[in-house]
C-alpha positions in Angstrom: 4.6 15.6 19.3 5.1 17.9 22.3 2.2 20.2 21.2 -0.1 17.1 20.9 1.0 15.9 24.3 0.4 19.3 25.9 -3.0 19.6 24.2 -3.9 16.1 25.4 -2.9 16.7 29.0 -4.0 20.3 29.4 -7.0 20.1 27.1 -6.0 23.5 25.7 -3.8 24.8 22.9 -0.8 26.4 24.5 2.0 28.1 22.7 5.0 26.8 24.7 8.6 27.7 24.0 10.3 25.6 21.2 13.8 24.9 20.3 15.1 22.8 17.4 17.7 20.1 18.2 18.1 18.2 14.9 19.9 15.1 16.2 18.2 12.6 18.5 21.3 12.0 20.6 21.6 15.8 21.2 17.9 16.0 22.0 18.3 13.3 24.6 21.4 15.0 26.1 19.4 18.2 26.4 16.7 16.4 28.3 19.3 14.6 30.5 21.0 18.0 31.2 17.6 19.5 32.3 17.8 22.0 29.4 14.7 20.6 27.8 11.7 18.3 28.1 10.4 16.2 25.4 8.9 13.1 24.0 11.4 10.3 23.4 10.9 6.6 22.4 10.7 4.3 25.4 13.4 2.0 24.0 15.8 5.0 23.9 15.2 6.3 27.5 14.5 3.1 29.4 17.8 3.1 31.3 17.6 6.8 32.2 14.0 6.3 33.5 15.1 3.3 35.5 18.0 5.2 37.1 15.9 8.3 37.8 17.9 10.5 35.4 14.7 11.1 33.6 11.1 11.1 34.9 7.7 10.9 33.2 6.0 14.2 33.4 2.6 12.5 33.5 3.2 8.9 34.5 1.6 6.3 32.2 0.7 8.8 29.5 2.0 8.3 26.0 1.3 9.2 22.4 1.4 6.6 19.6 3.1 7.9 16.5 2.6 6.3 13.1 5.8 5.6 11.2 6.0 5.5 7.5 8.6 4.2 5.1 8.6 5.8 1.7 10.6 4.7 -1.3 10.6 4.8 -5.1 9.1 2.0 -7.1 12.5 1.6 -8.6 14.2 -1.5 -7.3 17.8 -0.8 -6.0 19.6 -3.8 -4.6 21.0 -2.3 -1.4 17.8 -0.3 -0.7 15.7 -3.4 -1.1 17.9 -5.2 1.4 17.8 -2.2 3.8 14.0 -2.1 3.6 13.7 -5.8 4.4 16.1 -5.4 7.4 14.2 -2.4 8.6 10.9 -4.1 8.4 12.3 -7.1 10.3 13.9 -5.0 13.1 10.8 -2.8 13.4 8.6 -5.8 14.1 11.0 -6.9 16.9 10.9 -3.5 18.6 7.6 -1.8 17.8 4.1 -2.8 18.9 
């Protein structure tokens, strides 16, 4: 996502430094600690933006990311329930 964001803003392919932080909470902590910059879901960073802990690098610019749910055709009770709950919650929070 970050590479797409840079390309969109700068209109150039830049090879910026990259680090792997595999957990979303750790990624957010790295951004809050000024150790990193990155793309985070608005719902996750709203309070930090409002308080000024985080700032938009280019205000008003965003990138939409398609989300996909993949599962087997096999029906498994708890997985079917989880899928239904996930679909319901996603419609409440996502555009």
